[in-house]
N, C-alpha and C positions, 0 to 999 in steps of 0.2 A: 276834221280829217284833212291832212295835208298831202300834197303830191310828194311821193317819196324822194324823187330826184331834185325837187326844189330845196330839200333840206339835207342833201347828201353831205355837205361839208361838216355840219355838226354831228350827224350820225356816224360819219367816218371816224371822227375823233373818238367817239364812244367805243367803236369796234376796235380801233387800234390800241386803246387802253386795256382792253379785256385780255385776261390770261387764257381763258377758255371761252369759246363761243358755241353754244348749242343752237344750231340752225335747223329749224323744222319747217316742213312744207306739206301742204295737202297735195294730192295728185290731180284728180279730174278738175279741170277748170282753173288750175293754178300752174302746174308745170307742163300740162298738156291740155289742149282744148277738149271740152266736153263733146262726146260723140252721141248720136242717137241711140246706139246700142253699146252698153258698157264694154263688151268684148272687143269693140272696134278701136278703142282708145290705144294709141301707141305713143311711146315716149320718143321724141326726136333724138337723133344721135348727138346733136349738138348739146342739148341739155344733159344728156347722159354723160357725155365726156366732161362737162362742167361739174356735175355732181361728183364724179370720180376724182377730178382734180382737186376740188375743194376739200373733199373728205380726207385726202392724203396730206393736207397741210396741217401743221401742228396745232394751231389754235382752234381748229374746227372739229366739231362732232355733228354729223349731218343725220337728220331723221326725216322719214316720210311718214306722215300721220294721215291715214285714209279711212274712209268708211268701207272700203273693200275688205274682203277676207285677207288675212295675213299672207297666205300662200299666193294669192292672186296679185297682191301689190308687190311682193318680192319678185315675182316673175315678170310683171309689167316693167318694173324699173331696171332690174338686171344689173345692179351694181353691188359688188361685194363690199363689206366693211361699213355699210350704213346701218342705222337703227331703223327698223320697220315696225309700225304699229297699225294693225288692222282693226276693223269693226269699231272705229272711233276710239281706239285705245284699249279695248277690252282684251286684246292679245298683242303682245309686244315681243319682238325678237331683238335681243340686246346682248352683245358680247357672247354670241354663240349659245345663248340660252333663250328659251321661250317662256314667257310669262302670260298666264291667262288670269284675268281677275276672278278670284275664287267664286264669288257669288253668281257669276254669269253662267257657270257650267250647268247649274241645275235647271236653267231655263231652256237648254237645248231641245229636250223633247217637246216642250210647249211650242217653241218657234217652229219646229218641224211639223207639228200638228196643224198650226195655222197655215203653213205653206201648203200642206196637202189640201186643206179646205179651199184655199185660194185657187190652186191649180184646177180644181174641178169646175170652177166658175169662170175661168179666164178664157176658155176656148173661143167664145164669140167675139172676143176683143183683139182683133189683129193689131199688133204693135205694142200690146201690154207685155212687159218683160219682168218676170219674177226672178230676182237675184237672191238665191239662197246662200247664206254665209255662215251657217252653223250656229253662231251666237246671235245672229240677227237676220232679218230679211229686208229686201227693198223691192218695191213695186214701181217700176219706171213706166210713165205714161206719156212720154214725149212724142211717141209715134202713133198714139191712139187718135182716131178721128174726133174732131171737136164735138160732133153731134152724139158720139158714143161716150164721151167722158162723164157726163152726169150719171149715166147708168152704171158705169164702172165704179165711180165714187160711191154710189149708193150700195152696191154689192160689197165693196171693200169694207166700208164702215159697218155694214150689217154683220159681217163676219168678225171683225175685231172689237166691236163695241162691248160685248160681254166681258172680254178680257181687259179692256180699258177700265170698265166700271169696277171690276174686281181688283184693279191695280196689279194685274199679273204681267202687263206689258206697258211700255210707254211708246208714244208715237212722235216722231220728229219729221219735219218737212224739209226737203231740199229742192233743188232745181228740177222740177217736173218729176219728183219722186217722193213716195211715202216710205218711211222707214219704221219698221217694228223692231223694238229693242227691249232688252230686259229692264225692268223698272228699278234700276240701281243707280246710286250716286257715283257714276263714273263716266267720264267723257274725254274729249280731246284735251281740254284744259288740265284736267287732273292727270292725264297721261304725260303731258309735257312737264308738269311740276314733278311728277314721279321720276322722270328721266333727269331733270335738273338736280334733284336731290341725290340721285345715284352718283353724281359727279362731285358731291360735297357741298355743304351749305355755303351759299354765296359765291361759289367758284365759277359758275357758268353764266355768262351774259347770254340771254336767250332771245332769239329772233324767231317769230312765227309768221308764215305767209299762207293765206288761205283765201277762199272765195265764197263760201256758202254759209248757211245758217249754223251748221254744226261747228264751224270754225270760230263762231263768236265765243264759245266757251274758252277756247285757246287764247283768243285775243284778250279776254278779261284776265285770264290767269297770268299771261305774260306782262300785262300792264301792272299787275299787283307786285311783281318782282322787279319792276324797273327795266323791262326789256323793250323790244321793238315789235309792234304788232302791225301787220301790213295786209290789207285786203286787195285782192285782184278784182277791180271793178268798184268804182265809188258808189257808196250807198248811204243814204241818210239814216242815222240811228245806229250804225255799226259801232261796235266797241273798238274797232281798229283805229289807230291814231294816224296811220298813213295809208295811202292807196297807190296802186299801180293800175294802169288803164285796162290791160288785157294780158293774155298769156305771153305775147311777144314782149311786152314790157317786163314781165316776170323773168324772161330769159335775159333781158338786159340787166336786170337786178343781179342775177347769178353771175353774169360776166363781170359786173362791177365788183361783186364780192370776191370773185376769183382773182381779181387783179390787185387786191389790197396788198400793200407792202408792209409787212410786220417785221 
C-alpha cells in the first residue's frame, strides 16, 4: 500500500488520459469524521463545495456509496447531481431514478422483526444506538461502557444467531458497529461495477475511496477493472493499493482532483 500523494505524478497521468472518471467515496470516516452518534455527522462546507465543483466538470461522475439509508445519505451530503448509494449499494439513486436490489426487498419484514427484538433488550445499555435502515440495521456500540460491552454482545448474538444459522441474514463488522444485512451477493463493490457498466463497457476510469471493512469489496472490484483504490487510514491486509492518512488528507485529495487541468 503506497501513500497516495507520493505517487500523484503517475496517477495524475492516468486521470488525465481518461475520457470519463467515476469517482466514488464512502461518507463516514472518509469525507467526514466518524462521530459517536451517526446523526451527529455533518459534511463540512468545504468538502461539499468541492463535490459540487467536481461533479460539474465534464470528465467526472461523482458517487457517494454509504452504509447509511439512501434518504439519510442524500440529506447528509446535500449536493444535487451526484449518484447516491445507500445500504452498501442495495439502493441507488442514479439519473433521477431509484434502484433497489430486487432480492433485498423480501427481507424488510425480517430485518424489522430483528430490530424489534433488539429494541426490547437494549434499554439497559446506555450508548447503544440501533440504526434502522429498512433494508438493513446497524447496532453502534462506540458509546457503551466497556464493562457492559460483553453483556451487550452476548444479547445481540443470542438474538441474531438463529437467523445466521438459517442463513436468513448476514453479519458484517465495521468500526464499533455490527451490521445485519440480507444474505445476498451484493455489496459496495458490485454497486460500483453496476454504476461503471451503466456508463458503457470500458468507458469509465473508476476511483474509489473508503475507510472501513465494507469498503474492501469496492477496493477489490475497482482493482479488477484497473481503477484506483484508496483507503483512508493505512491498514495491513487491505485490498486498497493507496492510502490517505485521515479525513483531512481525503479533503486534500478532493482539492487535488478538483484542480486537475483536462
